[in-house]
N, C-alpha and C positions, 0 to 999 in steps of 0.2 A: 663431402670433400674429400674422402678418401678416394671414391669412385672416380672423381674428376680428375686427382692427381694419376691413380693407375690409366686411367684412359691417356693421360700425357704422357707418362713414360712408355707407354704402347706406340703411340705415334713417334716420339722421339728413336725408339727401337728400328721402325721401317723407314724413317726418313732420313736417308743415305745419299749425300750429294756426291757425287763423280767429282767434285773440287777438291774432297777431303785426299781422294787417291792421290791426287799429284800433290801435296802440302810437303814442302820443306822441312828438314830436322828444325830449323829456327822457328818456325809456326807452333813448334811444342812447347815453346818458353812462356813464362809467365809475364812476358811484358804484355802491358795496357797499350793498344792501338787507340789512337784519336781520331775522328775525323771532325774538323769544327768548321763553322760556317757564321760570320757575324751578320751576314745580311744575303741570303742566297737569293738567286734567281727562280730558284724552282723549290717548292715543298711539296711534299707529297703525304697525302694521307691514304688511307686503306678503305675498303667497304666490303662489308661481309653478309652477303643475303641469298636467298634463294629466289632465284633469277623465276623459275616455273612455280609461282605460289600465288595466292589473293595479295599476299602484303608485298612481295617483291614486285610483280608488276607495277604495281603503284608507286613503291620507293626507287625502283633504279630509274625511270625517266624523273624524278624528282631532284634525285642526287645528283646527275647530268646537267639538269636545269641549274641547281644551286653554284654547280662547278663555275658554270658557264657564266652566271651573274657576278660572282665574288671576282672573277678576272676581267671582268667589264667594267667594275666599279674601281674608280681612280681615288676614292677615299679609305677603301679597306684594303689592305697588303699592298701599296702601290708601287710598283717595280717588281714584284714578284707571282710568278705563276703558279696558282694551286693547281695541282693536278691528284688526280682518284685514280687508286690501283682497285678494281673490281676482283670480287673473288666469290664464285659460286658454291655457296653451302649443300646444295641437293639436296635440303630436308634432312641432310643425316649429321648425326651428332659426330660419328667419328670424321667423315669426310669434312664437317664444318671446323673440325679442330685442325685436319691436316693442312686443311686452307688458310687457317687463320697463322698458322706456324710458315707458311710458305709466304704469308704477307709481312709478316713480321722479318723477314730477310731483307725487304726493300727500305729499311729506315725510313718507316713512317712515323711522323710524329703524332699522329692518332689514328680510329681507327672507328668508320660510321658502322655500327653494329655491334654485335650480332642481332640477326633478327630473332633467333631462338634464343627462349631462355634456357635452355639444355645448354647449348654449345655456350652460353656466357657463362655461365658456372665453371665451365672447364678453360676456357680461354682466359678467363679473368684472373688465373693463377700466373699465366703467361704475362699477362699487362702487369700483374704487380712485380715480378721480376725484371721487365724491360723497360718499366714506368712509361708505357704508352698508354694513355688513357683511351677508353672505349666508349664511343658515343652510341647509347644504343636506342633505337627509335622504335623497336619492336618487341624488346624482353620486357615482360611486364611482370615476373615473377617479385612479389614481394621481398623475397629472402635476398634479393640480390642487393638490397641498400644495407646490408650487413656491414658492418666496419671490418670485416673478413675481405672486402673486395672495395677498396679503396681508388683504385683507377678505372671501377665501372662507373659510370654518369648514365643515368637514365634520362632519357631526352622525350620518353613519351611518359604517361601516367601509370603509376603503378597500379597494381589489382589491387593492393590493401585497400586503395580508396574507391575502387569498383563493389569490391564486396562488401564496403560500408553501406554504399547506395542500394544494392541489392539488400542488405539488412532491413535498412530505412523502409523501402519499398513493401518488402515482408511486413514489417510491422504496423505500416500505414494499413493493411487491408487484414491485420488482426491474425496472421496464420502464426502457428507456434512449431511446427514441425516442415520440415523439406528436406527431400531427397536431392543429393547432388552427385549428377553424373558427370565424369569428367575422365579425360585421358590420363593413364596413369604414367605420367610425366614429372619431371621437376616443376613446370608450370602448371598443371594441373593440379598435381597434390598440394603445392604450396599456396596456391589460389583458394581451393577449397578449405585449407587448413584457416586462410584469413577470414574465409567466409562464416566457417565453426565460431571463431574468436567473435567477430562482429554479431551474430545472431545471440551469442551467449549473453552480450552487454543488452538483450533486446527482450529477455527472458524467454528466447527461443532456442530453437537448436537445431542440427541435421540429424536425422532420425535415422541415415543409412546413406553411407557412400558409396556408390556404384561405380567403381572403376572397371576401366576394359584397357589393353594394351594399345598402344600407338597404331599398330598395323593389323586392328582386330579386323576380322572378318563381318561379312554380313549377317552369318549365323551366329557368332558370339555375340553381336550386339541385340539381336533379337531376343537371344538367351536372357539376357541382362533385363530387356526391358520386361521382358515376361514375369521377371523376377520381382523387380519393382512395382510393376501393376499390380501385384498380390499383396501388398503392403498398405500401411494405414493412410499415410499422405499420399495427397494428390497435388502437390507442389514440386516441380522438379526445376534445378538450376542447371542448366547446361553448360558446362566450360569445357570446352572443345577447340579444336583449329579450324580455321575457315574452311580448309580445304576438304575434310572429311564431316563437318556439322552434318551436312544436308541429309546424309546418309542416315542418321539418327531419327532425323524427322520424319523422313519417309517410311521408316518401319514401324515408326510410332502411329502413322497413320493407318499402315493396315492392320496393325495390332487395335485400332480404335481408340487410341489414347489420345487423340486429338479432337476428341468430343467434347460436351458440356460434362463440367466437374472438373476438370483437368486445369492446372495452370501451368505453362510453360515459361520460365524467365532465361533466355538467351545472355550469355556476357557479350563485349564488344566484338566477338568472331563474327557473329552473325550481320549486324549493319555492314561490317568491312567487308563481307563476302557481296551484299547485294549491294553496296554502293559501288563495287567494281563491275556491277552489271549495267551495262548500258540500258537494256531493259528486261526483267525477269521474264521468264515464260510463266504461262498461265497454271503449267502443272507445279513449278516451283511454289509458287505463291499459294497455291492451294493447301498444299501442305503444311504452311506456315500460317495460316491464319488463327488471329486470335493470341500470338506469341507477342512477349514482352521482351524488348531488347535495350541494352544498354550500348550506347556508343559515344565515344570521346566527343567532348563539345567543343567545336572549332568555331569560334566568333564570325559572324555572316559578314566580312566586310568585302569593300570594293578590291582589294589587293588579293584576296582569295578567290573572289570569283573572275578575276583578269587570270591569275595564275592557272585556274583550273582550264579556263580558255585556250591558253599557252599550251598544255600541256596537251591536249586534245588536237591539237594543230599539228602536234610533232608526228610525223610519218613514220619513224621507225618503234612505235610503242607497241607491247604488246596489248595491250588496253584501251578500250574508248573511255573509260571511266574511272577514277579514283578514289581511294578511301582515306580515311583520317591518315593514314599512316605515311603517305607521299607527304603532308605537311608537316609531320615530325621530323622526316628524311632531311625535307628541305631546309627545316631549321638548324636540324643539328650541323649541315654543312657553314652554315653561317653562323653557329655558336664556336665552331673550331676556326673559322676566319676572323672571327671579331677577337676571339681570345688569343688566337698568332699574333694578330696584329699588335694587340696591347702589350704582349709577353716581348715582340722584339722592340718596340718603342720602351719599354722599362730597362731596356739593355740585357736581354737576354739570348743564348744564342743556343743553336740549334747543331748538335754534337751526339756523336754518338761514340759507345766504348766497348770495348770487350770485358765481358764481365770474367773475371779469373776463374769462378767454379762451374764457366761453361765448356773451358776448354778441354778438347780432348786429348786424354791420356792414355798411356800403357796401351797403345796401337788402336784405340777405339776409332771406329768407323762413322760413329755419330756426327753429323755436320754440324755440331753445337757453335762453334766460333765463328758460324754465317749468322746467330741472332746476336745483336748489339743491344745494350741498353742507352736509352734516351737520356744524357746527361741531365738536361732541363726540364725532365717530367715530372718533377715533385712541383718545381714551379709553374708550369704550364699547368697542371692540373687545378692549381691553389687559383691561375687567373682565370680558367673555364667556370670553377664554383662561384666567382665574385661577378660573374658576367651578367647583365641586366637589360635588356631591349625586348623589343617586342618583335615577333615574328609572325608568320602567315597562323600558327596554332595559337598565337596569345602570345601571354608574357611568359618571356622564357628569363627565369629568376629560380633560383635552387634556395630550399630551405637549409637546415642543420643536418638532415637525414638525407642530403643529395637529392630529393625529392623535387619537382617542379611545385612552385605554389598555386594556389587557385584550381586543385582539382576539380573538373566539372564534367557532367556524363548529361547526353540527351537521353530521355525515355521514350522509346517508341512502341506504338503498338502495329504489329503487322495486320492489314487489312485490305482487302480486295485486291488491287494490283500494285500496292505498294504500302507504305507504312505512313503513321501519322505521328506526331507528337503529342504526347499528352502529359508534358513536363520537362522538369529537369532538376537534376542533384548537383549540389556543390558543396564544400566543406564547410562553408560560412552557414548555410540557410536551410541544409537538407534539402529535402522534394519542397518545389515552388515551381508553378506555372510563370514565374518571370524570369527572363535572361540570365544566366549566372553575373555577365560583365556588371549588370546594373545594381546588383547585389553589393559585388566587391567594391563599387564607386561608393555607396551609401555607406560600406563599412559596419553593416547592419550583422552582426552574428545571434540568430534566434532559431535554434534546431530544435524547440520544444514542438511535442506532440499535436498540441493544438494548431499550430502555426504551419501544419505541413499539408502541402494541397497539391492535388494534382486532378487533370480533365479524367474525365470517363473512360474506362476501357471496356473493348467488345472481347471477350474471353473466347476461347475455342467453342466451335458450337454455336456461334452468334449469341452468346449469352452476356447481357449488360450487368447483370447481377452478380457481385462480387462471390465466387465460388467460395464453399464454408473450407476446400483445401485438404478435407479429409472424407474418408470414409470407413466404414469397418473393413478390415483384411478379407479380401476375397479368397481365404485358402483354406475356409472348411474349417477353420478353429473358432469356436464361441468365447465371448469374454468370461474369463476367469473370475468368478466373484467369490471373494472369503466372505464367508458366515458364522461370528462367533457360536459355538456351540456353547450355550448356555447352560448352565444347573439351576438360575436361579432368576427371577421376574422374568419368567417366560412368555409373558405376554407382549415385551418388545420384539423378542425374536429368540427363534428355537426348532429343534430339528421337527417336522412333521413325519409322523413314522405310517400316515395313512390318509393319503398315499405317500409314497418316501419323498422328501422334499423339505423345505423351509417353510417358515409360517410367522405371523407376528405381526404388530405394527410396522416395524421400520421396514419388512418386505413388502407390506400393503403400499408404502408410502414410495417405495421405488418402483412398483410395479404401474402405479398410478401415472407418476414422472413418465417414465418410458412410454407410457401411450400417447403423453403429449408430444412425443419427438417426431420430427415428420419422416422419420425413416426407422427401419426396423432395428431391432439390436438382440442380435443372438447371443445367449448367455447360458453360463453353468454356473449354478451354485455349488460351492464347495464348503463343507463345515471344517471349520478350524478349531482346533481344542479336542481332548479325547472323552469329554462328555462326563469326565468326574469331578471337574472344578471347572470355575470360570476360565476362559483364556487369557492371559495377558494381554492387553489391547496393545501396549508398546511394540510389543514383538509380531502382534497381526499387520499393524502400521508398517514395521519393517520388512515385511514378507512382501507387501505391496511394493515398496521404495525398490527392493531387489528383484522386482521383475517376476517373483514366483506366483504373483496372483496380478490380473488387472485392476482390482478394486476392492473394496471391502465394503460390505453393505451390512449396516447394523447400528447398533447404538454405540458410536465411534464418538467420543467427546473431542471437539475440535480446540487443542491445547499448543499452545506455541512451538515447543519442540517438534511437534509433529507436521506442523506444517514445513519444517525446514527441508522435509522427504519427500512429502506427498501432497498433492493438491485435492483441497477440499471443496464439495460441494455447499450451497447456501444452508444453513441451519434449518432442518424442519422441525426441530424440539429445543426449544430453550431449555437450558440447564443451568446449573452453578451449586456448587458446594453447599449445603446446611448442616446444621447442628441438630441431632433428634435426641430426644433424653425420655425417662419415662415418667409418668406421671401417675397420683394416687389419689383417692378419692379422699376428702376430708369429712371426717364424722362429724354428724351435726352435735350441736352442743347446747345445753337449756338456756346458757347465757349468749347463744348467737347473737341474739338481739343486741348486744353492748359492742359487737367487734366494727360495726361501722364507723364509730368516731373513735377518736383517743381520748383517753382519761381527762386530759387537759380540754378537748372538743365539749366533753360532758358538762365540765363543770363551767366553762365560758359561756355556755349556753343556758344554763340552769340560773346562773347568776344574772346574766343579762334578761331573763326572762323576769325574774324577780325586780330586778332594775326599773324595766320599762313598765312593770306593773305598778311600782311605787311612784313613779313620774306621770303615768294616767291617773292613779288615785289623787296626787296634788292637784292636777290640772282639773280634776271632775269634782272634788270635795265640796266645794263649794257652790257650785251648779246643780248636780246630780244626786237628787236623794238616795238612790241606789249605791252612792258610794259615801254614807254618811249612818251615824247610828252610833252604838256604845264603841268603846275602843277595841273591844274583843271583838266586834261584830266586824268593824273595819279592817281590822288586821286578818280575820278569815276572809273578807272580800279582796284584799289585795291579794292573799296567797292563792285561792281558787281563779282567779282574773288572771293572774300570771301565768298558771299552768295550764290552766284551758287554752289560752291563745296558742298554745304549741298545738294543739288539735283542732284550730278554728271552733271551739265549742262553746265560748265565752257568751255570758246570757247577758251582761251588763251593756247596756249602751252608750256611748259616749254621747255630750251633748257640746262640750266645749270645742271651739274650731283647733285650739291647741292639741287637746287629747286625741281629736279624730287624725291630727296630722300624726303625731308620734305614733299612734296605734298601725294607722295605715303604712307606715315605714317597717314598723316591727313585724306586721304580718305578711311583708314582701320577703322581709330576711326568712320567717318561718316557712315561707313557702320555697325558698330555694333548697334550705334546711332539710325539710321532710322530703323534697324530691331526691337529692342527694343520698340521704338515708335509704330511702325506698330501692334507689338502682345498686347501692354499695351491699345492701342485706341480700338483696335478690341474687346478685353475682356470688355471693360468700356462701349462700346456702347451695349453689349451682356448679361452683366452679371446680375444678381440680387442681392439686399442689402437686411442684416439682418433687420430685424425691431423689436430683442430682444436683450437685452444686456447681454444674457448668449452666451458665445463663447465657453463654455469647463467646465470641473470639479470644476474647481477651481472658476469659477464665479458664476456656478450654487451653490456652498456652502456658499462663500460671498453675495450671493443677497438675495434680502428679497420677492423677487417677488414670487407667486404662480407656483407652478410646478404640472402638472398633471400625473396621473398615471390610468393605466389599472385596472378597477375593477378585484379583485382574486389573483392579482400579487405579487410576492414575493418582486417586488420594493420597495415598503412601508417598508416593513420592513429592507428591505437594506440601505435604504434613510436615516431611522430614527436611527438604530444601528447602522451602519458604518460609514456614514458620518455625523451623528449626526445634520441632517437638521429638523428643528421644525417641530411636525407634523401638525401644524394649517397652515401651507405652503402646504400641500399635497392636492391634490383637485384629486376625484375618478372621473375615466371618464368612461361610460358604453359601449360606442362602438365608431366605427370609427369615426361616424359622431359627436360625442361628442367630437373626438380629434380635428376635423376640427374646429368646432364653436370656442371652447376654444381656440385655436391657432389664429383665424382670429378675435375674439373679442380683444384677449389681456388682460393683468393687468387691463387695464383703465376700460374697459367695461365689468367685470366680468369675463372675461376669465383666461389663464394662459398666463406666458412668456416662456415656455417650457414644453415638454413633454419627462417624461424618461420611454422607455419602451425596451423590446428587440428587437434586432435586424431584425429577421424575420416580427416581426410587421411592424416594421417601412419602412423595404422596402416594403410591400404590403399597407403599407399607401400611400408613396411618389408615387409608381407606379398607383394606384387608381387615383391621384390627379394631375396627370401630373407635378408632381416636383414643385407642391407649396410651398412643406415645404424642408428643410435642415436638415441633421446630423453636428453637431459640436462637436470638440473634437474628441477624440478617446473613444475606446469602453472601458470601466473601471471596467468590469468583462469578465471572460473567463469562458465561460461554455456551455451547450448543452440541448439538449432534449433528453429523454430517456424513455424505458418503465419500469416501478417500478412495482417490483415483492417483495414478503415476504423474509424476509433473509433466505438467505442459500438457495433460491429457484434454483435448478438446471436450469430450464428452462431459468433464465435471462444468463446463462453463453452459450447454446446454441443459443439463439437468438443473443447474440451478435457476435458469430461467421457467424451468417445469414446476420445480417447487415453488415458485412464487405464483406461477398461475394456480396450483392447488391452493393455496394459502388465500388467493383472492377471492377464486369463485366457492371458499367454502369445501372443498372435498377434505383438506387437510384435517379441518374439524371433526368431520362426519368418520374417518378413520380413526381419529383420536379416539371418541366416544364408542366406537366399536370395540375397541381394545382396552380400554383402560377405562375402568368407573373410578369416579373422583368423590370422595365424600369432603363437604367440607368441615374440618377441625378448626375449632376457634383456637387460638395461642394465646387466649386469656389465662394465666396464672398466678396464683397469690396476689390478688389486688392489695393495692395498699390501702391502710386505713383514711379516714377521712380526718385532716387535722385542722387547727387555727388557720395554718397558713394558707389554706383553699377558700377562707370565708372574712379573712379579716378586716377586709375593707368594707366588705356589707355592715359588721359589727361597729367599724369606725363611723360609716355614715349614719346608722342609728341612732348612735351615741351623741354625734353632734347634734343630730335634730334633736335626740331629748332634752339635752341641755340646753340649746337656744331657747327650746319652748320653756323650761323652767327659768332660765333667766328673764325671758318676758313676761312669765307670769307673775313674779316677785316685784318687778320694776312697776308691773300696774299694779297690783296689791299696795306697795310701797307709797304711791302716789295717791291711793284711796285711802291708806292710814293717817298720811299727811293732812288731807282733807277731812277726816273723820274727827281729828283731836281736837276736844271741848274748848273752848274759850270763856273767858269771866261773863258771868250774867252782870247784867246791870241791876237786878233786884238782890239785896243779902250781901252787896260788895263790902258796905260799910260795918255789916255785922261781924262776916268771916273772912275778912280779906287776906289775913295771912294764911289758913288751912287751905284756901281756896286757889290761892296763886300756886301753893305747892302742887297742888293736885293736877293744875293745867300745865303745868311747865315741864314736868317729871313724869316719861313714860317709862313703864318696866318692860320687859321682855314678854311676862308676862300678857301684858295688856296686847301685844302684838299677838302673841299667840291666840287669845282669846280673839282678836280681831280677825285674823284669818280663818279661824274656825267658824265664824257667823258665816250665814247664808249670803248669797249674793245679792239677792233680793232684799234683806234686811239691810245692808250697808247701802244700796241705793237708797232706799225708802228714808233712810237717815240723814244720809245727804241731800235728798228732796228736801225734808222737812228744815233742814237747817239753812239752805238756799233761800227758804218761804220766810223765818223767823229774821233772815238778815235782812229782806227786802222791807219786812215789817218796819225793822227796826230803825231802818234808813228813812222809813215814811214817816215815822213819829219824829224822829229828830229834825228832819225837814219843817214839820209843822207847827212843832214847839220854838223853833228858831223865828219861825213868821209871827207868832203870837207874840213873841218878846219885841 
């Protein structure tokens, strides 16, 4: 803005009119003169363009054709002749500003142009003061849409959209870094800035901005291209002007930068230049092979075709072919005409007034009084912004930022003797192979990555495979790789003194992954750390982010805060924080055999054994001779039988069905109990016991005992910030021996209760100490180790693929086995005693079976007893009736016991005899009755 005002002031100083010399004294007054015309017969508009330029040669005849069409149209501005005053800006910012001021002297209501963004920045200040709208068909600088320039109206597409289209194209092909080559002027700088903003939304960036002055020589351009050719990125975005852009491609061709592996993306300047040529010569097309270019999309209508034919038939043209700017220039004139027609129909007046601030005073010789302010400028501006019609270039309608709605671009691939369309870009759908106007008609906005689509591209060097877009810089500088200079756990990474270098598990994985890449990677390993203690890994990652190193290779854990600054590869080693504690051998005891069961379990088992033995005795007593005898003998039998079943050594056989059922159920219970007892006793005699009160993450947090961590580990930050453990509890341990000493001493003797570290280190520790330590609880973080690279480094992606290949083909495991020995250490500690809780269902089932068997047995016995009860005998009834009747009807409990104690065989024999007597008695009774 300051530069523009300075240039404007300079022009005012040089612009001295002869009319000022003859001004009268009265002209020095502050009276405001005004010229008013309600419906003038002639209205003048201006046009600022460079005649002898690619854009100017197309725009000039289009503007004249538009003026002719407006004047011949009876529906627009009837009775009014629209005149245009052309001024040539000569591709010069200074002369363009002078021409703009000269144009303002003619009381124009609007100006078509300027063509240049640089001139537009300056003359927009003039437009603001004089209230004259500028309708620019060629100034694409995105910053011209700012509120600072209310009277600047862009009738072409802003480079803001073009740069977003290029960013989508770059994302579509997976490139992360590009080099922008541009003219160092307002249009170039601001366009590249818009490109950088668009790329940042795609997680890509401009790795280098290669700017050259507008009047750069071929030598300057050659030096610039040689410089960018030594850089990593091979994707170039060329944002220059149409008149000098081919020079860059010509020099790039000589430098072999138009060969395979390179990507060249040109903005709309290249199609504008090619469209202006009737037929490009073979030499020009040869240097452009494989270039991708973006062109303003103009709908392919019959009106467009007839207009091009009409322009070609004009005799005084400077060109025989026309580019997209011709259509924008033509529509700009019609926009002014339509707006003026509405403006006048709504009662607007065309009048100009002198601005008191522009009066020449104190003897000034500046012709400021010649500049008049358009009184209806603000109303006319608002009328222009609400216009809505369809022109040659498409829909003419403005959004709230004064940009044309429906921005769209053709994407061209230069090849052979011309170009072919590989797709389109629109603000609604992104990249697509469908014509933008059809998508706008559907009103379907879907710009997700999965819906982006383009036809295939033939890249420089006639390559159809998408270039990866980068190589290692050809500047003799190898990749700077930082390697942690560890003092502990050197199996993972450490300094190799003979020969000098680095070695370890991480280094071997990195080297193996590099061998799978299809290109060589020059590298230089650089130790990070003083060797007296482990380096701080957060600082190491910061060094990579700050470009002090290109990568970090080692046991670098992938954690969230680090991924904000660097890119990591696929993890090559799983990791996570675990807790390790010391264990101690449990001294054997003479009473160790009692430990598998709780006291309750022992009591229940013994009681149930006697219960089952008693049940079996009851069920077998009447049938089995082995369960009969004197009371003492039977008591001993029950006791011995009950205990012997616990070890399956009972010698008594069961003969009753119920007895066998109960015994089988009990033996099944005994089998389960014996197996559990054996396993528990074995574990008790071999397992180690924890010597720490910390048993997991919860007890770690609630405890007040000191905790050890590895020097340089991220564990300190995690424990303090995530688990809120006081920092006073944390003890930094330098190496593995420090782990061992601190854990063995314990908190009472200046050691630690537990150590928190990553799983790979802990596995190495336990293997090296023959499992004297144990992990408790579960891993409470899940992460891994990866190689760290600077943001958006393509090498991180390629190495991730290589690491996956190493994992799939088994090489990763072989490297692991080479460096890291692993002893399987059981984490079983202090097994719990077996209690009734584990077996109560078995005991319940056995008890139910036993009770059911007893019930069935006594029901059966009761039935026998009822049948066994003696009946009155027929003989002696009359001799002792009373005594016998009392004996037969009254049964004592003693009689029942005696009955139960009888053998089953005796009872059955008595019952059989009773049945025989009953049958004989019935027979005699029948015979007696018959005799009678």
